[in-house]
N, C-alpha and C positions, 0 to 999 in steps of 0.2 A: 755815652758809652756804658754808664752804670745800668741804665734801663735795658740796654741790649743784653748785658751780662745776666740780668735778672730774668728776662722773658724769652731769651733765645731758646733755652731748653724746651719749654712748653710749646713754643711755636714749632720747633723741630719735631716734637712728638706727634703733631697732627698728621703730617703726610705718611708717617710709617704705619698708621692704622689702615691706610688704603692700599698697602702693598698686598700682593698675592700671598695667601697663607703658606704657599710652598717655597717662597723666596727666603728661606732661612738664612743663607749666607749673605744675601743682600741686606736683610734686616739687621744682622749683626754688624755688617760693614757700615751701614747707615748710622746705627746707634753709636758705634765707636767713633765715627767721623764727627757726629754732632757733639759728643762728649769731649772729643779732642779740641774742636773749635771753641767750645765753651771754656775749656782750660786755657787756651791761648788768649781768648778775650779777657779772662780774669788776670792774666799776666800783664795785659795792657794797663789795667788799673794800677798794678804795682809799678809800672814804668812811669805813670803820671802822678804817683803819690809822693808828697813832700814829707820826708821823715823828720825834718826839723819841726814840723807841726803835726806830729803823729796823734796828739791829743785833740786836734781840731777836726771837725767834719769837713771832708773834701769831696770834690766831684759831685757837689750837691745839685740835684735837679728838683724843681718844684713847679707845679702848674695845677690849675683848678681841675677837679675830677668830678664828672657828673653834676656839675653846677654846685658842688658843696664848697662854698667859700671858706667855711670854718674848718674844713677837713681836706685840704688839697693833697694831691699825690706828692710825696716828698721822700727822697732817698738821698743818702750820703754815707760815706764811710770814714771812720777813724782807723787807727792802727789795729785795734781789737777786731773790728768788723772785717777789715781787709784780710788779716791772717786767717780768719775762720772761713771767709769766702774762698781763699786759695785752697784751704784744706778740703772744702766741699767739692770744688771742681776736680781736684786731684783724686779724691776717693771715689767720686761718681764714675770717673773714667776707669779707675781700677776695678770698680764693681761691675761695670758692663763687660769689660774684657775678661774678667774672671768667670763670667757666667756662660761662656761659649758652650762648654761641655756639660754644664749642670742643668740648664733649662732646656727642656725638650718639647714643651707644649706651650701654645699661646705666646710665641716669641714676640710677635708684633706688640701685643698688649703689655708684655713684660718691659720691653724697651721704652714704650710710651710712658708707663708708670714710673720708671726710673728717671726719665727726663722731666716729667711733671713734678716729681718729688724734688728734683734739683732746683727748679724754679721757686718752689715754696720755701725751701731752705735758704736760698739766696735772699728772698724777700724779707725773711725774718731778720737777717743780719744787717740789711741795708736800710730798713724802714726808719724814717724820722717822723712818722705820723702814727700815733698810738693805735687808732682803729685799723689802719692799714697793717701795722704789725700784727694785730690780733687776727686779721683775716688770713695772713700768711701763716701765722702760728697754727690756726685751725686747719688750713688747707693741706698742710703736710701730713695730717692724720689720714686723709683719704687714700693717697697712693701707697703709703706704708701699710695701711690696713689691707689694701688689695694685694700687695706683695706677699704679706704673711698668709692671708686667707687663700690665695690661689696657688702659690708656689711653695708653700711651707710643707711641713712634715705631717705626721699622723694627727696631732691635736691642733692643727693650724687655725681652724675656725675659732676654737675656744680661746687660743692665745691672741688672735686678732681682735676679738670682741673685748677681751680683758684689757688689752692695750688701749683700744678706743675709748672704753668707758672710763678707765682711770684718768686718762689725759683730758678727755672732754669734761669730766666732772670738775677737775681742778680749774679749768678755764672759765667756769661759771663765775667764780669769785672775781677773777680778773675783769670779766665783762662788767660786772656790777660796779667795780671800782672805776672803770673807764667811763661808764655812764655818769657816775657821781662827779668825776673830773670835768666832763663836758657841761653838765648842768651848772657847775660852779664857775668854770673858766671860759666856757663857750668855744673851746678849741681842742683839737687833738694834737696840736703841734708839740713835738717832744721838747724842742729847745726852749720854747716859751714855758711849758709846764715845769721843766727842770728847775728853772729859777723860782717859780711860784710855789711849788709844792714843798720845797725845802723850808719855807717860811711858816708852814702850818704848825699848829700846836701839837705836842707830843702824842696825845691820845688819837687825834685824827690821823697823824702819820702812822701810828701803830696799826690802826685798822686797815689803812690802805696798803701798808707794807705786807701785812698778812694776806690780804686779798691777792696781791700780785705774787707773793712768794709761795703760796700753796701750790699754785700752778707750776711755778719754776721748780719747786722741791720735788714734785711728782716726776717731772721730766728728767731731773738730774741722774738717777733718783736718790733722794736722801732717805735714810732710815727714819720712820717706818713706812715710807711710801714706795718702797722698792719692789713689792711682791709681783708686780706685772712684768718686771724686766727679765727674770730667768725664763719664764714661759715664752715671752716674745722672742728672745734670742734663740732658744733651743728650736722653736718651731719655724722660725724665719728661714728663707733660703740664704745661702752663704752671703751673697751680696747685700741682702737685706740686713743681716747681722752686722756686716761691715759698716753700712750707712747708719744703722741704729746706734752702734757703739761709737763710731767715729764722728758723727755729726749731731744726731738728734739729742743725745745726752748732753752735748755741749750747749745746746740751746738753753737748757735750764740755768747753767752757770752764767752764760751770756746774759740771760734775763736778769739775774741778780746784779751783774756788773753794770748793765746798761740802764736798768729801771729801778729795781728795789733799793739798791744802796745809794745811788746819787740823788734820786728823787725824794727819798725819805731817810736822810742821814741820821737824824736823831732816833728814829725808830730802829734803824739798823744797830746803833750802839746799844739800845736797850735789849735787843734780841741776840747780841753777839755771843753771849754765854750759851744760850740755848742752841744756837747754830753750831757752835764749837763742840758741845758735848754730844749732840746728835751725830755730828760728823765723825767723832771718835768712836761712837758706838757702831756706826756704819763701817768704819775701817776694820775694827776687830770682828764684828759679826760677819761682814762680807768675806773676810779672810778665812774664818773658821768654817763657814758654809762651803767655800770653795775647796777647802781641805778634805771634806768628807764626800765629795762628789765622785760618782763612778763614770759619769758622762763627761767627755772632754769639753764639749760645747757649754755645758752647764757650769763647769769649773771656770771657764773663761768668763762666762756671764756674771757669776758671783764675784769674780775678781774686779769687775767693773764697779760694783757697789763700793768696794774698798778703795779703788783708785779715785773715784769721784768724791769719796769721803775726804781724801787728802786735799783735793781741790777746794772743797767747801771749807775745810779747816783753814786753808790759806786765805780765803775770803774773810772768814770770821776774825782773823788777826787784825784786819783793818789797816795794815801798813803796806807800803809799796812792794817789799820783798815777798810778802804773802800773796798779794794780788798777782804779781808777775809769776810767782810759782804756780798759782792756780792756772794761769794761761798755758804755761809750759806743760803742766800735767794734762791739760785738755789736748794739746797738740800731740804729746807723746802717746797718750792713751789712744787717741784716734788712729795713730799710725801702728803702734805695737799691737794693740788688741785687734785692730782690723787685720793685721798680718796673721795673728794667731787664729782668728776665725777663718781666714783663707786657708791656712795650713790644715786646720781641722776639716774644712770642706774638701780639700784635696785628698785627705786620708779617707773621708767618707765616700768620695767618688770611687776610690779604688777598692774599699773593703765593705762598704755599705753598713758600717757600724761605727759608732762614736764611743763605745764602751772601752775604757782604759784597759780592762783586763783582757780584751781581745787582741791587744798589740804587745809585742815584745821583740826587742833586738832589731828595730827597723833601721838602725844606723848601718847595718850590714847590707841590707837589701836596697834601701833608698838613701844613700849617704847625703845627697844634696838636700833633700827634703828634711832629713833629720838635722842637718847643720842649721838650716833656717829656724827650725823649731827650737833648737838649743839657744841660738842667738836671741830670738825674740822672747824666749822665756827669761833669759838673763836681763834683757832690757825691761821686762815687766817687773822684775823684782828690784830694779834700781841699781844695777851694776854700774859703778863709775866708768865713764867713757861712752855710755849709751844714754839715750834720751830720758829714760825713766828716773835716773838718779837726780838729774838737775832739778826737775820740777818738785819731786817729793822732798828733796833736801831744802829747797827754798820755802816750801809750805811749812815744814817742821820748824825751820829757823824763824819764819815770820810768826808762827804760833808761839814759839818759845819766847820771842821778844815781847809779845803781848802778855802772855801768861805762861810761865815755865811749866805749870802742871799740864797744860794742854799738850805741849811737845812731849813731855815724859809719857803721858798716857797713850799717845799715838804711836810712839816708836815700836811697841810690840807688833804693830801691823806690818812693819817691814820684815820682821823675823817670820811671821806667819806666812807672808807672801813667798819668802824664800823656801819655806817648808813645802807648800803645796805645789809650787812650780817645779822645784827640783825633784820632788817626788814624781811628778808627771814625767819629767825627762828621764829619770832613772828607770821607770817602769816601761815606758814606751820605746825609748831609743836604745837602751842597753839591755843586757841580759841575753838569754837564749833566744835565737831567732825562731819565731813560730812559723809553721809551714805556710799558712795563708799569707802572712806578711812577706815571705820569701818570693811570692809570685808578683808582688806589686812592682809596677814600673816607676822609675824615678821621675823627677820633674821634667816636664816638656820645656821647650824653649820659651813658650808663652808664659808658663807658670814661673819659670826662673826670672824672666824679665820683670814680671809683676812684683815679685818679692825683692829683687835687687833694687827696684825703684823706691820701694818703701825703706829698705835698709839704708840707702844713701842718706835719707833724711834722719833716720834714727841715729846714725853715727854722727852726722853733721851736728845735730842738736846736742848730742852728748859731749862732743869735743869742743865745739865753738857755739855755745848758746846765744852769744851776743847778737848774731844775725836775727834771731827770733825775738829776743828781748827788745830790740830796737822798735818793733811794732807797737809795743805796749808800755814802754818806759814812761812816756808822757801821760798816757791814760791812767796808769797807776798813781802817778804823782797827783793828778787832778782828783781822782777818787779819794786819795788820802787827805787832800786839802779839804774836800767837801765834808767829810765825816769828822774832821777835827775842828 
């Protein structure tokens, strides 16, 4: 079943390329059906998952691949991988549905790229073979590059190449580390290497930790490896921004939790201070950069740097509450920031501008759209009762328990987030209604259903986070045991 979940999207992408170019409605219907079936398949994984063993790999499949006895195809999921797979299938479905009115050309190719990207993302989370993980890690660059380069905005080609070069460059170091591991251990099996690499001397662990972590830090992105992100977000089509923020950034943190920390625990301890202070810089810097933006999409993009800083700070704490806080931040950020990008995209479809100064008083002309903008902005700044509060509070608490100074230095990031998001709401939603905004239509039924679907999980996570913490409780305890 797990292999079906991984490869169904890319297999479903093949037939759509042979549809007649004039079959726009059929292409959208086919793409939506494929993404919906994939989401249902992923729910079957949830049904068969034993939460009492959330820290163990379940639904494992393994068999020889291309005659490579030392590198068989191997997949499986623990609680961490499963919750990210569910997030992936949900946001991909949302991304395709949200693109109906936005994408006007090369619709077949667009749907195929989205489905192919989904397979690559699923493979990253489910792989238990390091070279297989690397192949999926690199494979997701291709469809995302295509999405940005073909359906992005004015500087889309520049942004696409910047995204590709940054992330591919970081992967070179990881590939060198994988080759070293194979030469010394003769296998790419993750579960075997997990036990062996933790016994290495500190210096070797540090080199391998850095080789893996540079690639993951670029993907997060951590300061100072973040400069590709605003360009990619701003130039990507709306659904591309949703997937980029909701899933691709999470791959970096997933990489730290799956590979860098448990495989090289002593090295992680030696770099914890560096990770923490870089994360704090990212929180403050990302918030300040978001504060001064005039483009709504770029504001949301820089807010991602700050939010991911909180997640990395939680990881740096090395304790279970920090680890779980990082996971909740990942989930919340994927939903909330994804919704904010969708809302900005909806405004852009109506006015063909993302400049904040071009909007005023939209609460009077499009009250439903304005309501969702206000709610998601409040979730982004961490209002209690919504998803953003839970994860950031846990990350700050975990950091404070490890080193009180870390928590104290990171707290201003919460205040800065409130300043730039509430300022956005004040300027766009309230005030005198401008003539152009007065002509805008409110949310359609399709747009309303998309945002309501996301809002359900944002409120659920904020009010009853235990549902989501159950996925990672065992994983966090295991990681904590490894590094102590």
